[in-house]
C-alpha positions in Angstrom: 125.2 124.7 115.6 121.2 122.8 115.3 119.5 121.5 118.6 116.1 119.6 118.0 114.9 118.6 121.8 111.1 116.5 122.5 110.3 116.8 118.3 106.4 115.3 117.9 104.4 115.5 115.3 101.5 114.2 114.2 99.1 113.4 111.1 95.4 113.3 111.0 95.6 112.2 114.8 98.2 109.5 113.9 101.7 110.4 115.9 105.0 110.2 113.1 107.5 111.3 115.1 107.8 110.7 118.6 109.6 113.2 120.8 112.9 113.1 118.6 116.0 114.6 120.2 119.1 115.3 118.0 121.6 117.8 117.1 124.1 119.5 114.6 127.6 120.8 116.3 129.4 124.0 114.1 131.4 122.1 111.4 130.0 118.7 111.5 128.0 116.4 108.9 125.4 114.4 111.2 123.4 111.0 108.9 120.0 110.8 109.9 119.6 107.2 109.1 116.9 104.1 109.1 114.6 102.6 106.9 112.0 103.8 104.6 109.2 105.5 106.1 110.2 106.1 110.0 110.2 109.9 109.8 113.3 111.0 108.6 111.6 113.5 105.8 108.8 114.5 108.1 111.9 115.8 110.5 113.6 117.5 107.9 110.0 119.0 106.9 109.3 120.1 111.0 113.1 121.7 111.1 112.1 123.8 108.5 108.9 124.8 109.2 107.0 122.8 106.2 104.8 120.7 109.0 104.1 121.8 112.7 104.9 119.9 115.5 102.7 119.0 118.2 105.1 119.9 120.7 109.3 120.4 120.9 111.5 123.1 120.5 114.1 123.8 117.3 117.0 126.4 117.4 119.7 127.5 115.2 122.7 129.2 116.7 120.8 129.6 119.8 117.5 131.6 117.6 114.5 129.6 118.9 112.9 128.8 115.5 109.4 127.5 116.5 107.5 130.3 115.6 109.0 131.1 112.6 107.9 130.7 109.1 109.3 128.3 106.2 111.1 131.9 104.7 112.4 133.3 108.3 113.7 130.0 109.2 115.6 130.1 105.1 116.7 133.9 106.8 118.1 132.6 109.2 119.8 130.7 108.3 118.4 127.0 107.1 119.0 126.3 103.3 117.1 122.8 102.2 117.9 120.7 99.4 114.7 118.4 99.8 114.2 114.8 98.3 113.4 115.0 94.4 115.8 118.6 94.0 112.7 120.8 93.2 114.6 122.9 90.6 112.5 125.3 88.4 112.5 123.2 85.1 111.6 125.6 82.4 114.7 128.1 83.7 117.8 128.1 82.2 121.0 127.1 85.3 121.5 130.2 85.2 118.3 131.4 85.8 117.6 128.8 88.9 120.9 129.8 90.8 119.8 133.8 90.4 116.3 133.2 92.1 119.2 132.3 95.1 121.3 135.3 94.8 118.3 137.7 94.7 117.6 136.0 98.4 120.5 137.3 100.0 122.3 139.4 97.9 125.2 140.9 100.5 128.2 138.6 98.6 126.0 137.1 96.7 129.2 137.6 93.4 131.7 135.9 95.9 129.2 132.9 97.0 128.2 132.2 92.9 131.8 132.0 92.5 132.6 129.3 95.0 129.7 127.2 93.9 130.8 126.8 90.0 133.8 126.2 91.3 132.5 123.8 93.8 130.2 122.0 90.7 132.3 122.9 87.4 129.7 121.4 85.9 127.2 124.1 86.1 129.4 126.6 84.6 129.6 124.7 81.5 125.8 124.6 81.5 124.6 127.9 82.7 123.0 128.9 79.5 121.2 125.0 79.7 117.4 124.5 81.3 117.1 122.8 84.5 115.2 120.1 83.1 117.5 118.8 80.7 119.8 118.2 82.8 120.6 114.9 84.4 119.8 113.9 88.0 123.1 113.9 89.0 123.5 117.4 87.5 120.0 118.6 88.8 121.3 117.7 92.5 124.4 119.5 91.6 122.0 122.3 90.9 120.2 122.0 93.8 123.0 122.0 96.3 124.2 125.1 94.8 121.5 127.1 95.0 121.0 126.7 98.9 124.6 127.2 99.1 123.7 130.7 97.3 121.4 131.8 100.0 124.0 132.2 102.8 122.8 129.1 105.2 124.3 128.8 108.2 123.3 125.0 108.0 122.7 123.0 104.9 120.0 120.5 105.4 119.8 117.1 102.1 117.4 114.8 101.9 118.6 111.6 100.1 121.3 113.6 98.0 122.1 110.3 96.6 119.2 109.1 94.9 118.6 108.1 91.3 122.8 109.3 90.9 125.0 107.6 89.4 128.4 105.7 91.5 130.6 108.8 89.9 128.6 111.6 91.0 128.0 110.1 94.0 131.7 110.2 95.1 131.6 113.9 93.8 128.9 114.9 95.9 130.4 113.3 98.8 133.7 115.0 98.1 132.2 118.3 97.6 130.0 118.3 100.8 133.1 117.3 103.1 134.9 120.7 100.7 131.5 122.7 102.7 132.0 121.5 105.9 135.8 121.9 105.6 136.6 124.9 103.6 133.3 127.2 104.0 133.0 126.1 107.4 129.2 125.0 107.1 127.3 122.7 109.6 125.1 119.6 107.0 123.1 117.7 108.0 121.8 114.4 105.9 119.1 112.1 105.3 120.5 109.0 103.5 120.1 105.5 103.4 123.4 104.6 101.4 125.4 103.6 104.0 129.1 103.9 102.8 128.0 107.1 101.5 127.5 108.2 105.3 130.4 106.5 106.5 132.8 108.4 104.1 131.1 111.0 104.7 129.4 111.3 108.4 131.1 112.7 111.6 127.9 111.8 113.8 125.0 109.5 113.0 121.6 109.2 114.2 118.9 106.0 113.1 115.2 106.5 113.5 112.6 103.9 114.0 108.5 104.3 113.7 109.2 108.1 114.9 112.0 107.7 117.4 115.8 108.1 117.7 116.8 104.2 118.6 120.5 105.0 118.1 123.2 107.9 118.0 126.6 108.2 118.7 130.3 108.8 116.4 130.0 107.5 112.4 132.8 105.1 113.6 130.4 103.4 116.2 128.3 102.7 113.9 128.7 98.8 113.5 127.7 95.5 112.0 125.1 95.0 115.2 123.4 98.2 114.5 123.2 98.2 110.7 121.7 94.3 110.9 119.3 95.7 113.6 117.9 98.8 112.2 119.1 99.6 108.0 119.1 95.9 106.6 115.6 95.8 104.6 
């Protein structure tokens, strides 16, 4: 579904990403892992078009994204849930969702019914402003908004950050439903190891702007964790 090859990115003359190669197969959940500051978010921003790479090639379902603007990439099927969620705090839950429904009108009513089924708490809070929701509720709203754009690939940056454990479990279960029942591919940046082990199919680990380990999530052993993930 997604292919990234030889991706390199610099800020102010300093190389941040070095020849990143990764792929997300269809109907799979891929975890991009690593300590703070190794380039995970930069990788996601480059994929969705918020940063311009120095070199590399990015394709989605065979379509070259390299010259596409962020909005064009979204229309081609990239759904992005950024770190910090970035909902509209002064709009109601329903208004937040309607913004994404405008983006892709065909089948919007069916997608709306599906997301409120996936996140029933949102159905109970349609009239509340986004800014008064808890962190976990805002994260569910942010994922729901991304799903309403009718993506082929869902990209999430640290979805468990600052969220209580029972909501983390709920989000994990929902991502598995999204993968198996809706058939979406998912690329997930996450530092919570147990979450990745529970939901992931494949993993990539970054260090100093490069991919240093990758494979099936079942191969993420204690030695790899100790070397690249423990602080």
